[in-house]
N, CA, C and O atoms as a printed pandas DataFrame, in Angstrom:
     atom_number atom_name residue_name chain_id  residue_number  x_coord  y_coord  z_coord
0              1         N          MET        A               1   22.366  -20.747  138.010
1              2        CA          MET        A               1   21.738  -19.615  137.348
2              3         C          MET        A               1   21.203  -18.644  138.391
3              4         O          MET        A               1   20.761  -19.050  139.466
4              5         N          PRO        A               2   21.248  -17.361  138.062
5              6        CA          PRO        A               2   20.759  -16.361  139.016
6              7         C          PRO        A               2   19.243  -16.461  139.180
7              8         O          PRO        A               2   18.516  -16.793  138.244
8              9         N          ARG        A               3   18.795  -16.165  140.389
9             10        CA          ARG        A               3   17.364  -16.261  140.676
10            11         C          ARG        A               3   16.735  -14.884  140.856
11            12         O          ARG        A               3   15.623  -14.641  140.386
12            13         N          THR        A               4   17.429  -14.002  141.522
13            14        CA          THR        A               4   16.849  -12.692  141.783
14            15         C          THR        A               4   16.974  -11.793  140.564
15            16         O          THR        A               4   17.793  -12.017  139.672
16            17         N          LYS        A               5   16.134  -10.771  140.559
17            18        CA          LYS        A               5   16.110   -9.831  139.438
18            19         C          LYS        A               5   17.463   -9.132  139.291
19            20         O          LYS        A               5   17.968   -8.971  138.180
20            21         N          SER        A               6   18.042   -8.718  140.417
21            22        CA          SER        A               6   19.319   -8.005  140.370
22            23         C          SER        A               6   20.459   -8.927  139.918
23            24         O          SER        A               6   21.371   -8.488  139.217
24            25         N          ALA        A               7   20.406  -10.192  140.315
25            26        CA          ALA        A               7   21.441  -11.143  139.909
26            27         C          ALA        A               7   21.351  -11.419  138.402
27            28         O          ALA        A               7   22.370  -11.587  137.733
28            29         N          LYS        A               8   20.132  -11.464  137.883
29            30        CA          LYS        A               8   19.951  -11.675  136.438
30            31         C          LYS        A               8   20.517  -10.488  135.655
31            32         O          LYS        A               8   21.168  -10.655  134.624
32            33         N          LYS        A               9   20.250   -9.291  136.172
33            34        CA          LYS        A               9   20.775   -8.093  135.519
34            35         C          LYS        A               9   22.302   -8.102  135.560
35            36         O          LYS        A               9   22.955   -7.769  134.571
36            37         N          GLN        A              10   22.862   -8.479  136.693
37            38        CA          GLN        A              10   24.317   -8.511  136.824
38            39         C          GLN        A              10   24.927   -9.511  135.850
39            40         O          GLN        A              10   26.001   -9.258  135.304
40            41         N          LEU        A              11   24.267  -10.634  135.624
41            42        CA          LEU        A              11   24.756  -11.624  134.660
42            43         C          LEU        A              11   24.743  -11.047  133.248
43            44         O          LEU        A              11   25.691  -11.244  132.487
44            45         N          ARG        A              12   23.663  -10.328  132.892
45            46        CA          ARG        A              12   23.605   -9.688  131.576
46            47         C          ARG        A              12   24.734   -8.681  131.422
47            48         O          ARG        A              12   25.399   -8.637  130.387
48            49         N          GLN        A              13   24.946   -7.875  132.452
49            50        CA          GLN        A              13   26.012   -6.874  132.402
50            51         C          GLN        A              13   27.375   -7.531  132.298
51            52         O          GLN        A              13   28.249   -7.059  131.571
52            53         N          SER        A              14   27.549   -8.609  133.019
53            54        CA          SER        A              14   28.827   -9.319  133.011
54            55         C          SER        A              14   29.153   -9.832  131.610
55            56         O          SER        A              14   30.287   -9.709  131.145
56            57         N          HIS        A              15   28.156  -10.404  130.945
57            58        CA          HIS        A              15   28.361  -10.892  129.571
58            59         C          HIS        A              15   28.683   -9.734  128.627
59            60         O          HIS        A              15   29.560   -9.839  127.770
60            61         N          SER        A              16   27.967   -8.643  128.798
61            62        CA          SER        A              16   28.173   -7.478  127.940
62            63         C          SER        A              16   29.569   -6.896  128.137
63            64         O          SER        A              16   30.266   -6.595  127.168
64            65         N          HIS        A              17   29.972   -6.739  129.396
65            66        CA          HIS        A              17   31.298   -6.177  129.692
66            67         C          HIS        A              17   32.408   -7.098  129.203
67            68         O          HIS        A              17   33.431   -6.633  128.701
68            69         N          ALA        A              18   32.207   -8.396  129.351
69            70        CA          ALA        A              18   33.214   -9.360  128.907
70            71         C          ALA        A              18   33.406   -9.281  127.394
71            72         O          ALA        A              18   34.532   -9.353  126.902
72            73         N          ALA        A              19   32.309   -9.134  126.663
73            74        CA          ALA        A              19   32.388   -9.033  125.199
74            75         C          ALA        A              19   33.125   -7.756  124.791
75            76         O          ALA        A              19   33.956   -7.772  123.883
76            77         N          THR        A              20   32.811   -6.655  125.469
77            78        CA          THR        A              20   33.482   -5.388  125.170
78            79         C          THR        A              20   34.973   -5.477  125.456
79            80         O          THR        A              20   35.797   -5.054  124.646
80            81         N          ASN        A              21   35.312   -6.033  126.617
81            82        CA          ASN        A              21   36.720   -6.168  126.992
82            83         C          ASN        A              21   37.474   -7.063  126.014
83            84         O          ASN        A              21   38.613   -6.770  125.649
84            85         N          ARG        A              22   36.844   -8.143  125.596
85            86        CA          ARG        A              22   37.482   -9.066  124.660
86            87         C          ARG        A              22   37.772   -8.366  123.340
87            88         O          ARG        A              22   38.851   -8.525  122.770
88            89         N          ALA        A              23   36.810   -7.596  122.861
89            90        CA          ALA        A              23   36.985   -6.887  121.590
90            91         C          ALA        A              23   38.089   -5.841  121.694
91            92         O          ALA        A              23   38.916   -5.715  120.791
92            93         N          GLN        A              24   38.104   -5.092  122.791
93            94        CA          GLN        A              24   39.117   -4.051  122.954
94            95         C          GLN        A              24   40.504   -4.648  123.126
95            96         O          GLN        A              24   41.476   -4.110  122.595
96            97         N          ARG        A              25   40.615   -5.746  123.855
97            98        CA          ARG        A              25   41.905   -6.398  124.057
98            99         C          ARG        A              25   42.430   -6.944  122.731
99           100         O          ARG        A              25   43.627   -6.874  122.451
100          101         N          SER        A              26   41.530   -7.484  121.922
101          102        CA          SER        A              26   41.914   -7.995  120.610
102          103         C          SER        A              26   42.408   -6.858  119.719
103          104         O          SER        A              26   43.414   -7.001  119.023
104          105         N          GLN        A              27   41.704   -5.739  119.742
105          106        CA          GLN        A              27   42.089   -4.574  118.951
106          107         C          GLN        A              27   43.464   -4.072  119.390
107          108         O          GLN        A              27   44.285   -3.683  118.559
108          109         N          LEU        A              28   43.708   -4.082  120.692
109          110        CA          LEU        A              28   44.987   -3.641  121.247
110          111         C          LEU        A              28   46.119   -4.553  120.781
111          112         O          LEU        A              28   47.166   -4.078  120.341
112          113         N          ARG        A              29   45.906   -5.851  120.878
113          114        CA          ARG        A              29   46.940   -6.808  120.473
114          115         C          ARG        A              29   47.236   -6.705  118.982
115          116         O          ARG        A              29   48.389   -6.811  118.563
116          117         N          SER        A              30   46.203   -6.501  118.192
117          118        CA          SER        A              30   46.398   -6.353  116.745
118          119         C          SER        A              30   47.216   -5.115  116.436
119          120         O          SER        A              30   48.072   -5.142  115.551
120          121         N          ALA        A              31   46.963   -4.031  117.155
121          122        CA          ALA        A              31   47.709   -2.788  116.932
122          123         C          ALA        A              31   49.182   -2.983  117.262
123          124         O          ALA        A              31   50.052   -2.484  116.548
124          125         N          VAL        A              32   49.461   -3.706  118.338
125          126        CA          VAL        A              32   50.853   -3.970  118.723
126          127         C          VAL        A              32   51.535   -4.836  117.658
127          128         O          VAL        A              32   52.693   -4.606  117.308
128          129         N          LYS        A              33   50.813   -5.825  117.152
129          130        CA          LYS        A              33   51.380   -6.695  116.115
130          131         C          LYS        A              33   51.667   -5.925  114.832
131          132         O          LYS        A              33   52.648   -6.207  114.144
132          133         N          ARG        A              34   50.804   -4.942  114.505
133          134        CA          ARG        A              34   51.033   -4.142  113.305
134          135         C          ARG        A              34   52.323   -3.339  113.413
135          136         O          ARG        A              34   53.018   -3.154  112.414
136          137         N          VAL        A              35   52.653   -2.862  114.608
137          138        CA          VAL        A              35   53.904   -2.123  114.793
138          139         C          VAL        A              35   55.083   -3.054  114.549
139          140         O          VAL        A              35   56.022   -2.700  113.835
140          141         N          ARG        A              36   55.036   -4.229  115.132
141          142        CA          ARG        A              36   56.154   -5.173  115.006
142          143         C          ARG        A              36   56.302   -5.692  113.577
143          144         O          ARG        A              36   57.414   -5.985  113.136
144          145         N          ALA        A              37   55.190   -5.808  112.852
145          146        CA          ALA        A              37   55.227   -6.377  111.509
146          147         C          ALA        A              37   55.436   -5.330  110.425
147          148         O          ALA        A              37   55.539   -5.681  109.250
148          149         N          ALA        A              38   55.500   -4.058  110.788
149          150        CA          ALA        A              38   55.628   -2.992  109.794
150          151         C          ALA        A              38   56.908   -3.173  108.981
151          152         O          ALA        A              38   57.968   -3.490  109.520
152          153         N          ALA        A              39   56.781   -2.965  107.676
153          154        CA          ALA        A              39   57.917   -3.177  106.774
154          155         C          ALA        A              39   58.875   -1.991  106.784
155          156         O          ALA        A              39   60.093   -2.169  106.769
156          157         N          THR        A              40   58.323   -0.782  106.810
157          158        CA          THR        A              40   59.169    0.406  106.749
158          159         C          THR        A              40   59.081    1.184  108.054
159          160         O          THR        A              40   58.184    0.960  108.866
160          161         N          ALA        A              41   60.017    2.093  108.240
161          162        CA          ALA        A              41   60.039    2.920  109.443
162          163         C          ALA        A              41   58.809    3.829  109.499
163          164         O          ALA        A              41   58.265    4.078  110.575
164          165         N          GLN        A              42   58.371    4.325  108.332
165          166        CA          GLN        A              42   57.200    5.202  108.305
166          167         C          GLN        A              42   55.940    4.445  108.710
167          168         O          GLN        A              42   55.113    4.954  109.467
168          169         N          ASP        A              43   55.804    3.225  108.198
169          170        CA          ASP        A              43   54.653    2.407  108.582
170          171         C          ASP        A              43   54.687    2.111  110.080
171          172         O          ASP        A              43   53.659    2.135  110.757
172          173         N          ALA        A              44   55.877    1.834  110.575
173          174        CA          ALA        A              44   56.024    1.522  111.995
174          175         C          ALA        A              44   55.634    2.724  112.855
175          176         O          ALA        A              44   54.970    2.566  113.880
176          177         N          GLU        A              45   56.041    3.912  112.443
177          178        CA          GLU        A              45   55.710    5.108  113.217
178          179         C          GLU        A              45   54.208    5.367  113.234
179          180         O          GLU        A              45   53.649    5.734  114.267
180          181         N          ALA        A              46   53.560    5.177  112.094
181          182        CA          ALA        A              46   52.107    5.380  112.024
182          183         C          ALA        A              46   51.386    4.356  112.903
183          184         O          ALA        A              46   50.466    4.698  113.645
184          185         N          ALA        A              47   51.815    3.106  112.807
185          186        CA          ALA        A              47   51.197    2.056  113.613
186          187         C          ALA        A              47   51.483    2.282  115.100
187          188         O          ALA        A              47   50.641    2.005  115.954
188          189         N          TYR        A              48   52.677    2.787  115.393
189          190        CA          TYR        A              48   53.075    3.067  116.780
190          191         C          TYR        A              48   52.171    4.136  117.394
191          192         O          TYR        A              48   51.751    4.011  118.545
192          193         N          ALA        A              49   51.875    5.177  116.634
193          194        CA          ALA        A              49   51.008    6.250  117.142
194          195         C          ALA        A              49   49.623    5.700  117.494
195          196         O          ALA        A              49   49.043    6.060  118.519
196          197         N          ALA        A              50   49.106    4.830  116.640
197          198        CA          ALA        A              50   47.791    4.237  116.902
198          199         C          ALA        A              50   47.848    3.311  118.117
199          200         O          ALA        A              50   46.929    3.292  118.936
200          201         N          ALA        A              51   48.929    2.547  118.222
201          202        CA          ALA        A              51   49.065    1.609  119.340
202          203         C          ALA        A              51   49.197    2.346  120.668
203          204         O          ALA        A              51   48.646    1.918  121.682
204          205         N          ILE        A              52   49.932    3.458  120.655
205          206        CA          ILE        A              52   50.108    4.250  121.881
206          207         C          ILE        A              52   48.755    4.736  122.394
207          208         O          ILE        A              52   48.465    4.676  123.589
208          209         N          LYS        A              53   47.947    5.212  121.470
209          210        CA          LYS        A              53   46.625    5.713  121.845
210          211         C          LYS        A              53   45.800    4.601  122.510
211          212         O          LYS        A              53   45.167    4.820  123.543
212          213         N          LEU        A              54   45.817    3.415  121.906
213          214        CA          LEU        A              54   45.056    2.298  122.456
214          215         C          LEU        A              54   45.623    1.828  123.791
215          216         O          LEU        A              54   44.870    1.490  124.704
216          217         N          LEU        A              55   46.957    1.804  123.905
217          218        CA          LEU        A              55   47.585    1.361  125.149
218          219         C          LEU        A              55   47.267    2.325  126.296
219          220         O          LEU        A              55   46.972    1.898  127.412
220          221         N          ASP        A              56   47.329    3.626  126.010
221          222        CA          ASP        A              56   47.019    4.610  127.043
222          223         C          ASP        A              56   45.572    4.463  127.516
223          224         O          ASP        A              56   45.287    4.501  128.713
224          225         N          ARG        A              57   44.679    4.297  126.563
225          226        CA          ARG        A              57   43.267    4.136  126.920
226          227         C          ARG        A              57   43.051    2.858  127.723
227          228         O          ARG        A              57   42.318    2.860  128.711
228          229         N          ALA        A              58   43.685    1.768  127.301
229          230        CA          ALA        A              58   43.540    0.494  128.011
230          231         C          ALA        A              58   44.060    0.611  129.442
231          232         O          ALA        A              58   43.479    0.047  130.369
232          233         N          GLY        A              59   45.149    1.342  129.612
233          234        CA          GLY        A              59   45.680    1.551  130.956
234          235         C          GLY        A              59   44.754    2.378  131.813
235          236         O          GLY        A              59   44.548    2.073  132.988
236          237         N          ARG        A              60   44.193    3.424  131.234
237          238        CA          ARG        A              60   43.256    4.274  131.976
238          239         C          ARG        A              60   42.004    3.513  132.393
239          240         O          ARG        A              60   41.494    3.692  133.499
240          241         N          LYS        A              61   41.516    2.662  131.493
241          242        CA          LYS        A              61   40.256    1.963  131.727
242          243         C          LYS        A              61   40.445    0.632  132.455
243          244         O          LYS        A              61   39.484   -0.118  132.631
244          245         N          ASN        A              62   41.673    0.335  132.877
245          246        CA          ASN        A              62   41.986   -0.912  133.587
246          247         C          ASN        A              62   41.726   -2.152  132.753
247          248         O          ASN        A              62   41.439   -3.219  133.298
248          249         N          LEU        A              63   41.822   -2.024  131.444
249          250        CA          LEU        A              63   41.754   -3.197  130.587
250          251         C          LEU        A              63   43.053   -3.979  130.758
251          252         O          LEU        A              63   43.052   -5.209  130.804
252          253         N          VAL        A              64   44.156   -3.247  130.850
253          254        CA          VAL        A              64   45.445   -3.800  131.264
254          255         C          VAL        A              64   45.974   -2.878  132.360
255          256         O          VAL        A              64   45.533   -1.735  132.484
256          257         N          HIS        A              65   46.897   -3.367  133.134
257          258        CA          HIS        A              65   47.474   -2.549  134.205
258          259         C          HIS        A              65   48.258   -1.395  133.573
259          260         O          HIS        A              65   48.834   -1.541  132.495
260          261         N          ARG        A              66   48.272   -0.251  134.255
261          262        CA          ARG        A              66   48.982    0.924  133.719
262          263         C          ARG        A              66   50.446    0.626  133.459
263          264         O          ARG        A              66   51.000    1.070  132.453
264          265         N          ASN        A              67   51.077   -0.117  134.350
265          266        CA          ASN        A              67   52.496   -0.428  134.171
266          267         C          ASN        A              67   52.715   -1.352  132.977
267          268         O          ASN        A              67   53.730   -1.250  132.289
268          269         N          THR        A              68   51.771   -2.249  132.730
269          270        CA          THR        A              68   51.854   -3.133  131.578
270          271         C          THR        A              68   51.768   -2.320  130.294
271          272         O          THR        A              68   52.509   -2.569  129.343
272          273         N          ALA        A              69   50.864   -1.353  130.271
273          274        CA          ALA        A              69   50.724   -0.489  129.102
274          275         C          ALA        A              69   52.003    0.311  128.883
275          276         O          ALA        A              69   52.475    0.444  127.754
276          277         N          SER        A              70   52.552    0.835  129.957
277          278        CA          SER        A              70   53.774    1.627  129.866
278          279         C          SER        A              70   54.937    0.772  129.357
279          280         O          SER        A              70   55.725    1.220  128.523
280          281         N          ARG        A              71   55.038   -0.438  129.853
281          282        CA          ARG        A              71   56.106   -1.345  129.432
282          283         C          ARG        A              71   55.968   -1.691  127.947
283          284         O          ARG        A              71   56.960   -1.741  127.220
284          285         N          ALA        A              72   54.749   -1.925  127.513
285          286        CA          ALA        A              72   54.508   -2.243  126.102
286          287         C          ALA        A              72   54.882   -1.058  125.219
287          288         O          ALA        A              72   55.458   -1.239  124.147
288          289         N          LYS        A              73   54.555    0.157  125.666
289          290        CA          LYS        A              73   54.904    1.354  124.904
290          291         C          LYS        A              73   56.416    1.494  124.771
291          292         O          LYS        A              73   56.919    1.833  123.701
292          293         N          ALA        A              74   57.132    1.236  125.845
293          294        CA          ALA        A              74   58.594    1.342  125.813
294          295         C          ALA        A              74   59.193    0.317  124.861
295          296         O          ALA        A              74   60.113    0.627  124.104
296          297         N          ARG        A              75   58.678   -0.879  124.899
297          298        CA          ARG        A              75   59.201   -1.934  124.023
298          299         C          ARG        A              75   58.895   -1.641  122.559
299          300         O          ARG        A              75   59.717   -1.904  121.681
300          301         N          LEU        A              76   57.704   -1.092  122.299
301          302        CA          LEU        A              76   57.356   -0.745  120.923
302          303         C          LEU        A              76   58.221    0.415  120.423
303          304         O          LEU        A              76   58.621    0.443  119.259
304          305         N          ALA        A              77   58.504    1.361  121.302
305          306        CA          ALA        A              77   59.360    2.474  120.928
306          307         C          ALA        A              77   60.742    1.971  120.518
307          308         O          ALA        A              77   61.353    2.485  119.581
308          309         N          LYS        A              78   61.213    0.976  121.226
309          310        CA          LYS        A              78   62.508    0.374  120.914
310          311         C          LYS        A              78   62.470   -0.288  119.536
311          312         O          LYS        A              78   63.432   -0.194  118.773
312          313         N          VAL        A              79   61.372   -0.948  119.224
313          314        CA          VAL        A              79   61.218   -1.585  117.907
314          315         C          VAL        A              79   61.209   -0.543  116.809
315          316         O          VAL        A              79   61.839   -0.730  115.768
316          317         N          VAL        A              80   60.490    0.568  117.034
317          318        CA          VAL        A              80   60.399    1.628  116.027
318          319         C          VAL        A              80   61.771    2.268  115.795
319          320         O          VAL        A              80   62.158    2.539  114.658
320          321         N          ARG        A              81   62.492    2.504  116.886
321          322        CA          ARG        A              81   63.848    3.080  116.752
322          323         C          ARG        A              81   64.747    2.144  115.947
323          324         O          ARG        A              81   65.540    2.605  115.126
324          325         N          ALA        A              82   64.635    0.858  116.169
325          326        CA          ALA        A              82   65.455   -0.108  115.439
326          327         C          ALA        A              82   65.127   -0.111  113.943
327          328         O          ALA        A              82   66.012   -0.292  113.106
328          329         N          LYS        A              83   63.854    0.091  113.621
329          330        CA          LYS        A              83   63.456    0.108  112.210
330          331         C          LYS        A              83   63.947    1.365  111.490
331          332         O          LYS        A              83   64.159    1.367  110.278
332          333         N          LYS        A              84   64.122    2.440  112.276
333          334        CA          LYS        A              84   64.614    3.679  111.670
334          335         C          LYS        A              84   66.062    3.522  111.187
335          336         O          LYS        A              84   66.494    4.157  110.225
336          337         N          GLY        A              85   66.769    2.680  111.869
337          338        CA          GLY        A              85   68.133    2.442  111.385
338          339         C          GLY        A              85   69.099    2.735  112.383
339          340         O          GLY        A              85   70.298    2.590  112.143
């Protein structure tokens, strides 16, 4: 356990940041799953737009690596194109 005042504060911040990151990562994964599970092309496009926004933000904020976000966007785009027909 931390002993100094600054170490205690850092532990509090670490827990807080971890909770935020966990929630955002979960939201991101759910958005990606909604694109893949969409029944119609219109639903897929709407879900894709939301997922792109989250992926871009996650890449900017280093929640995931920028290249990982870009790769996920490309793969989702491929799924959406396939649903269009």
